[in-house]
C-alpha positions as semicolon CSV with decimal commas, in nm:
position;residue;x (nm);y (nm);z (nm)
1;M;0,024;-0,025;-0,037
2;T;0,139;0,343;-0,102
3;P;0,218;0,597;0,200
4;L;-0,053;0,891;0,189
5;L;0,282;1,154;0,177
6;S;0,419;0,957;-0,140
7;A;0,096;0,968;-0,309
8;P;0,192;0,860;-0,662
9;A;0,254;1,181;-0,917
10;I;0,007;1,180;-1,203
11;P;0,198;1,177;-1,530
12;A;0,111;1,475;-1,805
13;E;0,073;1,230;-2,053
14;R;-0,159;1,012;-1,866
15;L;-0,411;1,256;-1,860
16;L;-0,486;1,192;-2,250
17;W;-0,638;0,844;-2,129
18;L;-0,962;1,131;-2,030
19;A;-1,013;1,190;-2,378
20;V;-1,159;0,871;-2,391
21;P;-1,491;0,954;-2,107
22;L;-1,464;1,299;-2,264
23;A;-1,501;1,158;-2,637
24;I;-1,830;0,964;-2,490
25;V;-1,957;1,305;-2,353
26;W;-1,898;1,472;-2,653
27;V;-2,045;1,248;-2,903
28;I;-2,376;1,247;-2,682
29;L;-2,400;1,657;-2,667
30;R;-2,320;1,654;-3,016
31;S;-2,654;1,457;-3,069
32;A;-2,891;1,657;-2,868
33;R;-2,780;1,965;-3,127
34;N;-2,795;2,193;-2,841
35;G;-2,467;2,358;-2,925
36;D;-2,290;2,236;-2,577
37;D;-2,057;2,034;-2,815
38;R;-1,887;2,298;-2,909
39;R;-1,903;2,472;-2,508
40;L;-1,752;2,140;-2,427
41;L;-1,449;2,132;-2,669
42;H;-1,375;2,527;-2,566
43;G;-1,399;2,435;-2,186
44;I;-1,190;2,174;-2,203
45;V;-0,898;2,332;-2,393
46;R;-0,953;2,682;-2,189
47;G;-0,947;2,431;-1,848
48;G;-0,659;2,293;-1,948
49;V;-0,463;2,604;-2,013
50;Q;-0,571;2,777;-1,710
51;L;-0,510;2,503;-1,483
52;S;-0,142;2,486;-1,653
53;L;-0,112;2,829;-1,567
54;I;-0,232;2,847;-1,200
55;G;0,022;2,696;-1,077
56;Y;0,276;2,980;-1,172
57;V;0,030;3,258;-1,089
58;L;-0,089;3,127;-0,766
59;V;0,319;3,135;-0,620
60;P;0,332;3,532;-0,629
61;L;-0,002;3,585;-0,528
62;F;0,015;3,397;-0,249
63;T;0,281;3,635;-0,151
64;L;0,079;3,866;-0,134
65;E;0,135;4,072;0,202
66;H;-0,115;4,381;0,153
67;D;-0,463;4,409;0,236
68;A;-0,573;4,597;-0,052
69;L;-0,407;4,353;-0,305
70;V;-0,572;4,030;-0,183
71;L;-0,859;4,232;-0,203
72;A;-0,836;4,400;-0,567
73;V;-0,769;4,012;-0,681
74;I;-1,077;3,844;-0,530
75;C;-1,246;4,142;-0,711
76;G;-1,138;4,054;-1,037
77;M;-1,208;3,683;-0,969
78;C;-1,580;3,791;-0,880
79;C;-1,633;4,041;-1,182
80;L;-1,480;3,753;-1,401
81;A;-1,736;3,465;-1,237
82;A;-2,030;3,784;-1,269
83;L;-1,943;3,782;-1,637
84;F;-1,896;3,402;-1,697
85;S;-2,265;3,390;-1,522
86;L;-2,436;3,571;-1,800
87;G;-2,329;3,349;-2,035
88;V;-2,641;3,167;-2,046
89;L;-2,827;3,472;-2,123
90;G;-2,686;3,554;-2,450
91;K;-2,386;3,873;-2,444
92;G;-2,695;4,134;-2,543
93;P;-2,864;4,099;-2,206
94;G;-2,617;3,943;-2,014
95;L;-2,353;4,220;-2,054
96;R;-2,667;4,458;-1,978
97;I;-2,707;4,310;-1,641
98;W;-2,400;4,228;-1,552
99;P;-2,320;4,521;-1,311
100;L;-2,652;4,378;-1,088
101;A;-2,417;4,055;-1,114
102;V;-2,125;4,169;-0,943
103;M;-2,340;4,338;-0,677
104;S;-2,462;4,010;-0,623
105;I;-2,156;3,780;-0,619
106;L;-1,876;4,053;-0,480
107;P;-2,000;4,184;-0,124
108;V;-2,136;3,788;-0,092
109;V;-1,810;3,620;-0,112
110;V;-1,582;3,913;0,065
111;G;-1,809;3,893;0,356
112;L;-1,791;3,534;0,363
113;V;-1,394;3,506;0,378
114;L;-1,406;3,791;0,631
115;F;-1,664;3,613;0,832
116;A;-1,432;3,255;0,823
117;L;-1,071;3,390;0,837
118;T;-1,174;3,595;1,130
119;F;-1,438;3,390;1,343
120;V;-1,379;3,032;1,231
121;V;-1,020;2,975;1,126
122;K;-0,786;3,099;1,394
123;G;-0,438;3,230;1,361
124;T;-0,441;3,379;1,026
125;G;-0,511;3,709;0,874
126;A;-0,874;3,799;0,776
127;L;-0,750;3,884;0,389
128;E;-0,433;3,605;0,444
129;A;-0,298;3,546;0,038
130;R;-0,301;3,187;0,061
131;Y;-0,607;3,110;0,292
132;A;-0,822;3,437;0,143
133;I;-0,774;3,382;-0,216
134;T;-0,852;2,991;-0,215
135;L;-1,171;3,044;-0,070
136;A;-1,303;3,339;-0,229
137;G;-1,209;3,097;-0,568
138;M;-1,459;2,842;-0,410
139;L;-1,717;3,082;-0,304
140;S;-1,746;3,270;-0,637
141;G;-1,772;2,959;-0,842
142;N;-2,021;2,847;-0,675
143;A;-2,229;3,164;-0,649
144;M;-2,127;3,206;-1,024
145;N;-2,329;2,906;-1,106
146;A;-2,622;2,986;-0,906
147;V;-2,625;3,326;-1,006
148;A;-2,645;3,168;-1,399
149;I;-2,923;2,912;-1,265
150;A;-3,138;3,204;-1,095
151;G;-3,125;3,413;-1,368
152;E;-3,207;3,259;-1,670
153;R;-3,499;3,052;-1,502
154;F;-3,683;3,418;-1,364
155;L;-3,643;3,548;-1,699
156;A;-3,772;3,287;-1,881
157;G;-4,076;3,291;-1,643
158;L;-4,094;3,633;-1,706
159;S;-4,177;3,567;-2,046
160;E;-4,391;3,261;-1,999
161;R;-4,668;3,394;-1,756
162;R;-4,631;3,737;-1,795
163;A;-4,976;3,797;-1,912
164;E;-5,040;3,668;-1,588
165;I;-4,765;3,906;-1,401
166;E;-4,930;4,212;-1,545
167;G;-5,259;4,121;-1,460
168;R;-5,176;4,107;-1,098
169;L;-4,976;4,438;-1,137
170;M;-5,283;4,580;-1,305
171;L;-5,526;4,471;-1,010
172;G;-5,281;4,643;-0,786
173;A;-5,048;4,409;-0,629
174;T;-4,651;4,569;-0,616
175;G;-4,362;4,402;-0,888
176;R;-4,236;4,218;-0,576
177;E;-4,594;4,101;-0,516
178;A;-4,679;3,951;-0,871
179;T;-4,289;3,814;-0,940
180;A;-4,290;3,620;-0,619
181;P;-4,376;3,273;-0,734
182;L;-4,102;3,332;-1,010
183;L;-3,870;3,387;-0,754
184;G;-3,948;3,146;-0,506
185;A;-3,880;2,870;-0,751
186;A;-3,611;3,034;-0,967
187;L;-3,415;3,060;-0,590
188;K;-3,535;2,664;-0,535
189;A;-3,348;2,553;-0,864
190;A;-3,062;2,752;-0,783
191;T;-2,975;2,645;-0,462
192;A;-3,094;2,288;-0,522
193;P;-2,706;2,137;-0,607
194;S;-2,560;2,307;-0,302
195;I;-2,852;2,133;-0,110
196;N;-2,836;1,810;-0,266
197;S;-2,448;1,817;-0,241
198;L;-2,461;1,906;0,198
199;I;-2,709;1,616;0,217
200;A;-2,488;1,381;0,058
201;V;-2,165;1,430;0,143
202;G;-1,907;1,159;0,341
203;L;-2,188;0,886;0,223
204;V;-2,270;0,912;-0,151
205;S;-1,957;1,211;-0,205
206;F;-1,620;1,285;-0,111
207;P;-1,536;1,665;-0,182
208;G;-1,269;1,778;-0,350
209;T;-1,128;1,967;-0,059
210;M;-1,123;1,716;0,196
211;T;-0,986;1,433;-0,043
212;G;-0,696;1,597;-0,174
213;Q;-0,582;1,674;0,211
214;V;-0,632;1,335;0,296
215;M;-0,419;1,230;-0,027
216;A;-0,178;1,470;0,077
217;G;-0,120;1,299;0,424
218;E;-0,388;1,509;0,646
219;A;-0,572;1,316;0,933
220;P;-0,926;1,240;0,825
221;L;-1,056;1,420;1,107
222;P;-0,925;1,781;1,066
223;A;-0,972;1,766;0,699
224;A;-1,322;1,701;0,771
225;V;-1,359;2,004;0,974
226;W;-1,195;2,243;0,688
227;Q;-1,440;2,062;0,513
228;M;-1,763;2,152;0,703
229;M;-1,658;2,453;0,723
230;I;-1,638;2,500;0,301
231;M;-1,907;2,341;0,273
232;G;-2,103;2,563;0,476
233;L;-2,009;2,933;0,332
234;W;-2,067;2,712;-0,032
235;V;-2,393;2,682;0,055
236;G;-2,419;3,053;0,185
237;A;-2,242;3,189;-0,110
238;A;-2,522;2,945;-0,361
239;T;-2,827;3,106;-0,143
240;F;-2,713;3,511;-0,049
241;A;-2,576;3,559;-0,385
242;P;-2,885;3,459;-0,637
243;R;-3,139;3,591;-0,374
244;L;-2,966;3,980;-0,369
245;F;-2,976;3,933;-0,739
246;L;-3,323;3,813;-0,781
247;H;-3,423;4,073;-0,564
248;L;-3,217;4,346;-0,796
249;L;-3,376;4,202;-1,100
250;Q;-3,706;4,261;-0,981
251;G;-3,652;4,636;-0,914
252;A;-3,505;4,665;-1,298
253;W;-3,710;4,486;-1,509
254;L;-4,049;4,576;-1,325
255;H;-4,175;4,927;-1,446
256;G;-4,544;5,080;-1,371
257;H;-4,750;4,765;-1,479
258;R;-4,566;4,677;-1,759
259;I;-4,208;4,453;-1,758
260;A;-3,935;4,585;-2,014
261;E;-3,920;4,346;-2,322
262;E;-3,605;4,318;-2,509
263;R;-3,527;4,179;-2,846
264;S;-3,178;3,997;-2,859
265;R;-3,014;3,720;-3,046
266;S;-3,011;3,508;-2,702
267;T;-3,205;3,169;-2,761
268;V;-3,304;3,241;-2,405
269;H;-3,610;3,466;-2,345
270;T;-3,457;3,772;-2,227
271;F;-3,590;4,169;-2,148
272;E;-3,394;4,510;-2,157
273;I;-3,430;4,760;-1,876
274;G;-3,628;5,062;-1,935
275;Q;-3,801;4,956;-2,303
276;P;-4,200;4,903;-2,212
277;L;-4,340;4,778;-2,444
278;P;-4,642;4,983;-2,684
279;A;-5,016;4,954;-2,550
280;P;-5,179;4,677;-2,825
281;A;-5,438;4,839;-3,000
282;E;-5,764;4,781;-2,894
283;P;-6,000;4,704;-3,239
284;S;-6,266;4,914;-3,307
285;V;-6,652;4,832;-3,278
286;F;-6,698;5,078;-3,584
287;D;-6,497;4,942;-3,867
288;E;-6,741;4,754;-4,023
289;R;-7,096;4,908;-4,173
290;P;-7,336;4,725;-3,993
291;P;-7,652;4,562;-4,215
292;D;-7,882;4,783;-4,391
293;E;-8,157;4,561;-4,253
294;L;-8,096;4,668;-3,902
295;T;-8,033;5,022;-4,021
296;R;-8,308;5,111;-4,248
297;G;-8,460;5,437;-4,117
298;F;-8,121;5,541;-3,932
299;I;-7,885;5,544;-4,132
300;G;-7,871;5,696;-4,493
301;R;-7,690;5,495;-4,751
302;D;-7,407;5,746;-4,755
303;G;-7,337;5,696;-4,400
304;Q;-7,521;5,969;-4,299
305;E;-7,864;5,970;-4,023
């Protein structure tokens, strides 16, 4: 049995074996004809390059001693996470509501990192680079996925149930009251993966942090304690960020008794801030002349009484 502290290294060429399951995944996605096969290839190439370079980038980042620089790095990570989270909505609407995603992800990630390193982890600074940047990367990634799911579900619901929502608005409901069912459904979809992971952890799945620590030689119990903290922060990021994002979307998308709409090239039903739809023209009841037998003696043939 190989000791934990001397776990075998994986030569880079052995990673080529991963082409077998990934090729099967590509065939499945290709048969679905939804464009995800191209996104898979893009993700494989991009992820491989980014992971290859991250080792060289983390070394100087972990030596940062100024809190302001560490905070700047975390802000950059959150801004990129916000941008990637809106990719599912298309370039048009995604870029327009990118500030809302930043305002949702950034304060949540920074707040949770400061909370964890101040009250939970002892012996580190509140923004010590080695811990703060690593935690921020985990939390921003989870918040990114949750915001993407919440935004897509909420905007699709606005399109599918537009008449129902506008009817509630005209009956006197506020915008937040009219869209409350959509918000609840979107938030449930966004938090479901993290809650399911929390329920199954240790029984069905072993999280990456705990697995990495154990394989590196750490005792299982201390590794489990770290994982408990990370899972708690993970669920928090997957709940706080989409909830704040949905709150901002509610305020931005509803104007009076109308839902602002955008005609974009995105395949998802999306909307644009500040462009209310024109009111539909009501058909006139006098467009056609009534039959002569009903108007004889009242209206002449020239339309005069």
